[in-house]
Biopython code that builds the backbone (N, CA, C, O; Angstrom):
import numpy as np
from Bio.PDB.StructureBuilder import StructureBuilder

atoms = [
    (1, "MET", "N", (-16.713, -9.195, 20.956)),
    (1, "MET", "CA", (-17.790, -8.236, 21.012)),
    (1, "MET", "C", (-17.428, -7.029, 20.141)),
    (1, "MET", "O", (-16.358, -6.444, 20.306)),
    (2, "ASP", "N", (-18.298, -6.664, 19.236)),
    (2, "ASP", "CA", (-18.079, -5.505, 18.375)),
    (2, "ASP", "C", (-18.586, -4.245, 19.071)),
    (2, "ASP", "O", (-19.620, -4.250, 19.738)),
    (3, "THR", "N", (-17.821, -3.162, 18.892)),
    (3, "THR", "CA", (-18.160, -1.871, 19.466)),
    (3, "THR", "C", (-18.135, -0.836, 18.362)),
    (3, "THR", "O", (-17.285, -0.892, 17.473)),
    (4, "LYS", "N", (-19.055, 0.105, 18.410)),
    (4, "LYS", "CA", (-19.143, 1.148, 17.403)),
    (4, "LYS", "C", (-18.043, 2.180, 17.619)),
    (4, "LYS", "O", (-17.721, 2.531, 18.754)),
    (5, "LEU", "N", (-17.462, 2.668, 16.504)),
    (5, "LEU", "CA", (-16.420, 3.684, 16.539)),
    (5, "LEU", "C", (-16.756, 4.732, 15.485)),
    (5, "LEU", "O", (-17.085, 4.393, 14.349)),
    (6, "THR", "N", (-16.675, 5.997, 15.860)),
    (6, "THR", "CA", (-16.935, 7.081, 14.918)),
    (6, "THR", "C", (-15.617, 7.735, 14.554)),
    (6, "THR", "O", (-14.826, 8.091, 15.428)),
    (7, "LEU", "N", (-15.382, 7.893, 13.243)),
    (7, "LEU", "CA", (-14.155, 8.521, 12.757)),
    (7, "LEU", "C", (-14.506, 9.707, 11.875)),
    (7, "LEU", "O", (-15.522, 9.694, 11.181)),
    (8, "LYS", "N", (-13.664, 10.732, 11.902)),
    (8, "LYS", "CA", (-13.809, 11.859, 10.996)),
    (8, "LYS", "C", (-12.664, 11.766, 9.995)),
    (8, "LYS", "O", (-11.491, 11.837, 10.362)),
    (9, "LEU", "N", (-13.031, 11.604, 8.707)),
    (9, "LEU", "CA", (-12.033, 11.456, 7.654)),
    (9, "LEU", "C", (-12.391, 12.352, 6.482)),
    (9, "LEU", "O", (-13.535, 12.785, 6.344)),
    (10, "ASN", "N", (-11.410, 12.623, 5.646)),
    (10, "ASN", "CA", (-11.617, 13.391, 4.432)),
    (10, "ASN", "C", (-12.613, 12.657, 3.540)),
    (10, "ASN", "O", (-12.518, 11.441, 3.370)),
    (11, "GLN", "N", (-13.567, 13.389, 2.971)),
    (11, "GLN", "CA", (-14.633, 12.787, 2.163)),
    (11, "GLN", "C", (-14.080, 11.977, 1.000)),
    (11, "GLN", "O", (-14.584, 10.892, 0.711)),
    (12, "ARG", "N", (-13.045, 12.488, 0.325)),
    (12, "ARG", "CA", (-12.458, 11.763, -0.813)),
    (12, "ARG", "C", (-11.834, 10.452, -0.366)),
    (12, "ARG", "O", (-11.915, 9.449, -1.074)),
    (13, "VAL", "N", (-11.217, 10.456, 0.796)),
    (13, "VAL", "CA", (-10.623, 9.233, 1.329)),
    (13, "VAL", "C", (-11.716, 8.201, 1.607)),
    (13, "VAL", "O", (-11.558, 7.017, 1.306)),
    (14, "ILE", "N", (-12.808, 8.658, 2.175)),
    (14, "ILE", "CA", (-13.928, 7.756, 2.470)),
    (14, "ILE", "C", (-14.485, 7.162, 1.184)),
    (14, "ILE", "O", (-14.745, 5.960, 1.121)),
    (15, "GLU", "N", (-14.672, 7.987, 0.161)),
    (15, "GLU", "CA", (-15.213, 7.492, -1.104)),
    (15, "GLU", "C", (-14.288, 6.457, -1.738)),
    (15, "GLU", "O", (-14.751, 5.425, -2.224)),
    (16, "LYS", "N", (-12.981, 6.730, -1.734)),
    (16, "LYS", "CA", (-12.013, 5.782, -2.283)),
    (16, "LYS", "C", (-12.004, 4.487, -1.473)),
    (16, "LYS", "O", (-11.939, 3.394, -2.035)),
    (17, "ALA", "N", (-12.069, 4.620, -0.164)),
    (17, "ALA", "CA", (-12.050, 3.447, 0.707)),
    (17, "ALA", "C", (-13.293, 2.595, 0.500)),
    (17, "ALA", "O", (-13.207, 1.367, 0.501)),
    (18, "LYS", "N", (-14.437, 3.223, 0.323)),
    (18, "LYS", "CA", (-15.672, 2.467, 0.077)),
    (18, "LYS", "C", (-15.583, 1.717, -1.247)),
    (18, "LYS", "O", (-16.014, 0.568, -1.343)),
    (19, "LYS", "N", (-15.030, 2.360, -2.260)),
    (19, "LYS", "CA", (-14.872, 1.709, -3.561)),
    (19, "LYS", "C", (-13.916, 0.521, -3.441)),
    (19, "LYS", "O", (-14.172, -0.551, -3.989)),
    (20, "TYR", "N", (-12.816, 0.725, -2.721)),
    (20, "TYR", "CA", (-11.849, -0.351, -2.496)),
    (20, "TYR", "C", (-12.508, -1.518, -1.775)),
    (20, "TYR", "O", (-12.337, -2.673, -2.164)),
    (21, "ALA", "N", (-13.254, -1.217, -0.735)),
    (21, "ALA", "CA", (-13.938, -2.256, 0.044)),
    (21, "ALA", "C", (-14.931, -3.008, -0.830)),
    (21, "ALA", "O", (-15.031, -4.232, -0.747)),
    (22, "SER", "N", (-15.654, -2.293, -1.653)),
    (22, "SER", "CA", (-16.619, -2.924, -2.544)),
    (22, "SER", "C", (-15.923, -3.865, -3.524)),
    (22, "SER", "O", (-16.397, -4.975, -3.768)),
    (23, "ASN", "N", (-14.794, -3.419, -4.085)),
    (23, "ASN", "CA", (-14.039, -4.259, -5.013)),
    (23, "ASN", "C", (-13.494, -5.514, -4.339)),
    (23, "ASN", "O", (-13.383, -6.566, -4.969)),
    (24, "LYS", "N", (-13.158, -5.401, -3.069)),
    (24, "LYS", "CA", (-12.629, -6.547, -2.312)),
    (24, "LYS", "C", (-13.735, -7.389, -1.691)),
    (24, "LYS", "O", (-13.473, -8.411, -1.058)),
    (25, "LYS", "N", (-14.986, -6.940, -1.884)),
    (25, "LYS", "CA", (-16.147, -7.620, -1.302)),
    (25, "LYS", "C", (-16.012, -7.776, 0.219)),
    (25, "LYS", "O", (-16.259, -8.838, 0.791)),
    (26, "MET", "N", (-15.607, -6.660, 0.840)),
    (26, "MET", "CA", (-15.465, -6.593, 2.291)),
    (26, "MET", "C", (-16.142, -5.320, 2.771)),
    (26, "MET", "O", (-16.327, -4.376, 2.002)),
    (27, "SER", "N", (-16.505, -5.299, 4.032)),
    (27, "SER", "CA", (-17.051, -4.066, 4.587)),
    (27, "SER", "C", (-15.885, -3.143, 4.947)),
    (27, "SER", "O", (-14.785, -3.597, 5.261)),
    (28, "LEU", "N", (-16.148, -1.866, 4.894)),
    (28, "LEU", "CA", (-15.131, -0.890, 5.261)),
    (28, "LEU", "C", (-14.733, -1.063, 6.725)),
    (28, "LEU", "O", (-13.568, -0.887, 7.083)),
    (29, "SER", "N", (-15.690, -1.403, 7.557)),
    (29, "SER", "CA", (-15.396, -1.644, 8.969)),
    (29, "SER", "C", (-14.406, -2.791, 9.135)),
    (29, "SER", "O", (-13.490, -2.712, 9.953)),
    (30, "ARG", "N", (-14.592, -3.855, 8.361)),
    (30, "ARG", "CA", (-13.716, -5.022, 8.460)),
    (30, "ARG", "C", (-12.304, -4.670, 7.994)),
    (30, "ARG", "O", (-11.323, -5.142, 8.570)),
    (31, "ILE", "N", (-12.199, -3.841, 6.953)),
    (31, "ILE", "CA", (-10.878, -3.430, 6.460)),
    (31, "ILE", "C", (-10.165, -2.578, 7.498)),
    (31, "ILE", "O", (-8.977, -2.774, 7.753)),
    (32, "VAL", "N", (-10.884, -1.628, 8.099)),
    (32, "VAL", "CA", (-10.284, -0.780, 9.138)),
    (32, "VAL", "C", (-9.863, -1.639, 10.326)),
    (32, "VAL", "O", (-8.784, -1.447, 10.888)),
    (33, "GLU", "N", (-10.714, -2.582, 10.704)),
    (33, "GLU", "CA", (-10.384, -3.473, 11.825)),
    (33, "GLU", "C", (-9.120, -4.276, 11.529)),
    (33, "GLU", "O", (-8.244, -4.393, 12.386)),
    (34, "ALA", "N", (-9.020, -4.830, 10.319)),
    (34, "ALA", "CA", (-7.847, -5.624, 9.946)),
    (34, "ALA", "C", (-6.585, -4.759, 9.944)),
    (34, "ALA", "O", (-5.519, -5.200, 10.373)),
    (35, "TYR", "N", (-6.718, -3.527, 9.458)),
    (35, "TYR", "CA", (-5.570, -2.626, 9.438)),
    (35, "TYR", "C", (-5.109, -2.286, 10.856)),
    (35, "TYR", "O", (-3.916, -2.337, 11.156)),
    (36, "LEU", "N", (-6.053, -1.944, 11.716)),
    (36, "LEU", "CA", (-5.693, -1.628, 13.102)),
    (36, "LEU", "C", (-5.107, -2.847, 13.804)),
    (36, "LEU", "O", (-4.193, -2.724, 14.619)),
    (37, "GLN", "N", (-5.635, -4.017, 13.486)),
    (37, "GLN", "CA", (-5.094, -5.256, 14.055)),
    (37, "GLN", "C", (-3.646, -5.446, 13.604)),
    (37, "GLN", "O", (-2.789, -5.839, 14.395)),
    (38, "SER", "N", (-3.381, -5.164, 12.326)),
    (38, "SER", "CA", (-2.013, -5.339, 11.816)),
    (38, "SER", "C", (-1.048, -4.345, 12.457)),
    (38, "SER", "O", (0.133, -4.650, 12.624)),
    (39, "LEU", "N", (-1.533, -3.176, 12.813)),
    (39, "LEU", "CA", (-0.679, -2.187, 13.471)),
    (39, "LEU", "C", (-0.339, -2.582, 14.902)),
    (39, "LEU", "O", (0.725, -2.240, 15.417)),
    (40, "THR", "N", (-1.243, -3.296, 15.527)),
    (40, "THR", "CA", (-1.081, -3.581, 16.953)),
    (40, "THR", "C", (-0.642, -5.012, 17.244)),
    (40, "THR", "O", (-0.516, -5.391, 18.409)),
    (41, "THR", "N", (-0.411, -5.801, 16.220)),
    (41, "THR", "CA", (0.025, -7.182, 16.402)),
    (41, "THR", "C", (1.399, -7.348, 15.770)),
    (41, "THR", "O", (1.594, -7.022, 14.600)),
    (42, "GLU", "N", (2.354, -7.859, 16.552)),
    (42, "GLU", "CA", (3.718, -8.016, 16.050)),
    (42, "GLU", "C", (3.802, -9.078, 14.957)),
    (42, "GLU", "O", (4.409, -8.837, 13.914)),
    (43, "ASN", "N", (3.215, -10.228, 15.173)),
    (43, "ASN", "CA", (3.280, -11.313, 14.202)),
    (43, "ASN", "C", (1.963, -11.432, 13.467)),
    (43, "ASN", "O", (1.270, -12.444, 13.568)),
    (44, "ASP", "N", (1.627, -10.402, 12.735)),
    (44, "ASP", "CA", (0.343, -10.369, 12.036)),
    (44, "ASP", "C", (0.344, -11.347, 10.871)),
    (44, "ASP", "O", (1.284, -11.371, 10.078)),
    (45, "THR", "N", (-0.710, -12.152, 10.767)),
    (45, "THR", "CA", (-0.830, -13.092, 9.665)),
    (45, "THR", "C", (-2.032, -12.765, 8.796)),
    (45, "THR", "O", (-2.491, -13.613, 8.031)),
    (46, "SER", "N", (-2.546, -11.549, 8.903)),
    (46, "SER", "CA", (-3.707, -11.175, 8.100)),
    (46, "SER", "C", (-3.306, -11.026, 6.642)),
    (46, "SER", "O", (-2.119, -10.983, 6.321)),
    (47, "LYS", "N", (-4.290, -10.948, 5.761)),
    (47, "LYS", "CA", (-3.973, -10.843, 4.351)),
    (47, "LYS", "C", (-3.490, -9.448, 3.953)),
    (47, "LYS", "O", (-3.255, -9.197, 2.771)),
    (48, "PHE", "N", (-3.339, -8.552, 4.901)),
    (48, "PHE", "CA", (-2.821, -7.222, 4.623)),
    (48, "PHE", "C", (-1.326, -7.136, 4.892)),
    (48, "PHE", "O", (-0.743, -6.053, 4.840)),
    (49, "GLU", "N", (-0.710, -8.271, 5.180)),
    (49, "GLU", "CA", (0.714, -8.290, 5.474)),
    (49, "GLU", "C", (1.511, -7.988, 4.204)),
    (49, "GLU", "O", (1.154, -8.444, 3.118)),
    (50, "ILE", "N", (2.576, -7.228, 4.343)),
    (50, "ILE", "CA", (3.441, -6.923, 3.213)),
    (50, "ILE", "C", (4.306, -8.154, 2.956)),
    (50, "ILE", "O", (4.915, -8.707, 3.871)),
    (51, "SER", "N", (4.345, -8.565, 1.698)),
    (51, "SER", "CA", (5.073, -9.788, 1.350)),
    (51, "SER", "C", (6.574, -9.593, 1.534)),
    (51, "SER", "O", (7.070, -8.471, 1.438)),
    (52, "PRO", "N", (7.300, -10.679, 1.797)),
    (52, "PRO", "CA", (8.756, -10.578, 1.939)),
    (52, "PRO", "C", (9.423, -9.997, 0.691)),
    (52, "PRO", "O", (10.421, -9.284, 0.796)),
    (53, "PHE", "N", (8.870, -10.300, -0.497)),
    (53, "PHE", "CA", (9.448, -9.756, -1.723)),
    (53, "PHE", "C", (9.353, -8.236, -1.748)),
    (53, "PHE", "O", (10.326, -7.552, -2.063)),
    (54, "VAL", "N", (8.174, -7.711, -1.416)),
    (54, "VAL", "CA", (8.005, -6.258, -1.416)),
    (54, "VAL", "C", (8.921, -5.636, -0.367)),
    (54, "VAL", "O", (9.524, -4.592, -0.615)),
    (55, "LYS", "N", (9.029, -6.262, 0.794)),
    (55, "LYS", "CA", (9.934, -5.747, 1.822)),
    (55, "LYS", "C", (11.373, -5.751, 1.325)),
    (55, "LYS", "O", (12.143, -4.842, 1.638)),
    (56, "SER", "N", (11.743, -6.779, 0.545)),
    (56, "SER", "CA", (13.122, -6.899, 0.083)),
    (56, "SER", "C", (13.492, -5.831, -0.936)),
    (56, "SER", "O", (14.660, -5.454, -1.035)),
    (57, "ILE", "N", (12.512, -5.334, -1.701)),
    (57, "ILE", "CA", (12.834, -4.334, -2.715)),
    (57, "ILE", "C", (12.628, -2.907, -2.227)),
    (57, "ILE", "O", (12.962, -1.957, -2.934)),
    (58, "ALA", "N", (12.088, -2.750, -1.041)),
    (58, "ALA", "CA", (11.874, -1.413, -0.486)),
    (58, "ALA", "C", (13.215, -0.848, -0.041)),
    (58, "ALA", "O", (13.886, -1.423, 0.817)),
    (59, "THR", "N", (13.605, 0.285, -0.632)),
    (59, "THR", "CA", (14.904, 0.877, -0.302)),
    (59, "THR", "C", (14.777, 2.154, 0.500)),
    (59, "THR", "O", (15.745, 2.599, 1.117)),
    (60, "GLY", "N", (13.602, 2.744, 0.501)),
    (60, "GLY", "CA", (13.433, 4.017, 1.183)),
    (60, "GLY", "C", (13.904, 5.186, 0.343)),
    (60, "GLY", "O", (13.830, 6.333, 0.784)),
    (61, "THR", "N", (14.395, 4.909, -0.879)),
    (61, "THR", "CA", (14.859, 5.956, -1.771)),
    (61, "THR", "C", (13.684, 6.549, -2.526)),
    (61, "THR", "O", (12.861, 5.820, -3.079)),
    (62, "GLU", "N", (13.608, 7.859, -2.549)),
    (62, "GLU", "CA", (12.533, 8.515, -3.284)),
    (62, "GLU", "C", (12.953, 8.715, -4.734)),
    (62, "GLU", "O", (14.087, 9.103, -5.014)),
    (63, "ILE", "N", (12.040, 8.450, -5.641)),
    (63, "ILE", "CA", (12.306, 8.616, -7.062)),
    (63, "ILE", "C", (11.839, 10.012, -7.462)),
    (63, "ILE", "O", (10.711, 10.400, -7.156)),
    (64, "PRO", "N", (12.704, 10.774, -8.146)),
    (64, "PRO", "CA", (12.303, 12.123, -8.571)),
    (64, "PRO", "C", (11.091, 12.063, -9.495)),
    (64, "PRO", "O", (10.979, 11.151, -10.314)),
    (65, "THR", "N", (10.199, 13.014, -9.369)),
    (65, "THR", "CA", (8.988, 13.020, -10.183)),
    (65, "THR", "C", (9.281, 13.295, -11.647)),
    (65, "THR", "O", (8.494, 12.910, -12.512)),
    (66, "ASP", "N", (10.395, 13.953, -11.946)),
    (66, "ASP", "CA", (10.732, 14.265, -13.330)),
    (66, "ASP", "C", (11.706, 13.258, -13.941)),
    (66, "ASP", "O", (12.313, 13.545, -14.973)),
    (67, "LEU", "N", (11.866, 12.106, -13.337)),
    (67, "LEU", "CA", (12.782, 11.081, -13.821)),
    (67, "LEU", "C", (12.336, 10.573, -15.184)),
    (67, "LEU", "O", (11.184, 10.177, -15.359)),
    (68, "ASN", "N", (13.245, 10.584, -16.143)),
    (68, "ASN", "CA", (12.986, 10.032, -17.467)),
    (68, "ASN", "C", (13.500, 8.598, -17.447)),
    (68, "ASN", "O", (14.654, 8.341, -17.791)),
    (69, "TYR", "N", (12.645, 7.670, -17.045)),
    (69, "TYR", "CA", (13.080, 6.293, -16.857)),
    (69, "TYR", "C", (13.484, 5.624, -18.166)),
    (69, "TYR", "O", (14.339, 4.738, -18.162)),
    (70, "LYS", "N", (12.887, 6.028, -19.286)),
    (70, "LYS", "CA", (13.267, 5.447, -20.578)),
    (70, "LYS", "C", (14.699, 5.837, -20.939)),
    (70, "LYS", "O", (15.468, 5.008, -21.424)),
    (71, "LYS", "N", (15.052, 7.096, -20.702)),
    (71, "LYS", "CA", (16.417, 7.545, -20.976)),
    (71, "LYS", "C", (17.400, 6.861, -20.037)),
    (71, "LYS", "O", (18.473, 6.431, -20.458)),
    (72, "GLU", "N", (17.033, 6.760, -18.768)),
    (72, "GLU", "CA", (17.905, 6.104, -17.794)),
    (72, "GLU", "C", (18.163, 4.655, -18.182)),
    (72, "GLU", "O", (19.292, 4.173, -18.100)),
    (73, "TYR", "N", (17.113, 3.970, -18.602)),
    (73, "TYR", "CA", (17.253, 2.572, -18.996)),
    (73, "TYR", "C", (18.078, 2.449, -20.272)),
    (73, "TYR", "O", (18.910, 1.550, -20.395)),
    (74, "SER", "N", (17.848, 3.353, -21.220)),
    (74, "SER", "CA", (18.614, 3.365, -22.460)),
    (74, "SER", "C", (20.101, 3.593, -22.162)),
    (74, "SER", "O", (20.960, 2.907, -22.716)),
    (75, "ASP", "N", (20.397, 4.553, -21.289)),
    (75, "ASP", "CA", (21.787, 4.818, -20.905)),
    (75, "ASP", "C", (22.402, 3.593, -20.243)),
    (75, "ASP", "O", (23.558, 3.259, -20.502)),
    (76, "TYR", "N", (21.649, 2.937, -19.406)),
    (76, "TYR", "CA", (22.126, 1.732, -18.732)),
    (76, "TYR", "C", (22.481, 0.644, -19.745)),
    (76, "TYR", "O", (23.533, 0.013, -19.645)),
    (77, "LEU", "N", (21.593, 0.429, -20.723)),
    (77, "LEU", "CA", (21.842, -0.596, -21.730)),
    (77, "LEU", "C", (23.045, -0.244, -22.610)),
    (77, "LEU", "O", (23.848, -1.114, -22.948)),
    (78, "MET", "N", (23.163, 1.023, -22.974)),
    (78, "MET", "CA", (24.303, 1.452, -23.785)),
    (78, "MET", "C", (25.616, 1.194, -23.041)),
    (78, "MET", "O", (26.589, 0.742, -23.643)),
    (79, "GLU", "N", (25.646, 1.474, -21.766)),
    (79, "GLU", "CA", (26.839, 1.250, -20.957)),
    (79, "GLU", "C", (27.102, -0.257, -20.792)),
    (79, "GLU", "O", (28.247, -0.705, -20.844)),
    (80, "LYS", "N", (26.061, -1.001, -20.600)),
    (80, "LYS", "CA", (26.191, -2.447, -20.377)),
    (80, "LYS", "C", (26.763, -3.156, -21.601)),
    (80, "LYS", "O", (27.595, -4.053, -21.468)),
    (81, "TYR", "N", (26.315, -2.755, -22.798)),
    (81, "TYR", "CA", (26.711, -3.458, -24.007)),
    (81, "TYR", "C", (27.746, -2.719, -24.834)),
    (81, "TYR", "O", (27.761, -2.859, -26.057)),
    (82, "LYS", "N", (28.611, -1.937, -24.205)),
    (82, "LYS", "CA", (29.707, -1.246, -24.893)),
    (82, "LYS", "C", (30.676, -2.239, -25.470)),
    (82, "LYS", "O", (31.667, -1.847, -26.087)),
]
sb = StructureBuilder()
sb.init_structure("model")
sb.init_model(0)
sb.init_chain("A")
sb.init_seg("    ")
for serial, (resi, resn, name, xyz) in enumerate(atoms, 1):
    if name == "N":
        sb.init_residue(resn, " ", resi, " ")
    sb.init_atom(name, np.array(xyz, "f"), 0.0, 1.0, " ", f" {name:<3s}", serial, name[0])
structure = sb.get_structure()
C-alpha cells in the first residue's frame, strides 16, 4: 500500500533530483523509496547498491582541492623509471 509523504527540501536539490529521475526514466518518488529501502535493509539488492569495486577503492582519504594531479603523476613516473 502506497502512502503519501511530504518532504521539505532545498529547491536546487529538488530540481537536480527531478532531472536525475527524468534521465533514469523513473519517478522521483520511486527513487526516494528505493533509497530509503536501501538504508533500512541490510542485504539490499536494489540497483542503487554500491558495487564491490567501488567499495574496494574507497579509502576515506580526502583529496586536497588544490592537488596538481598532473605534477603528482609526473613525479611518480620520474621516480618509477629512474
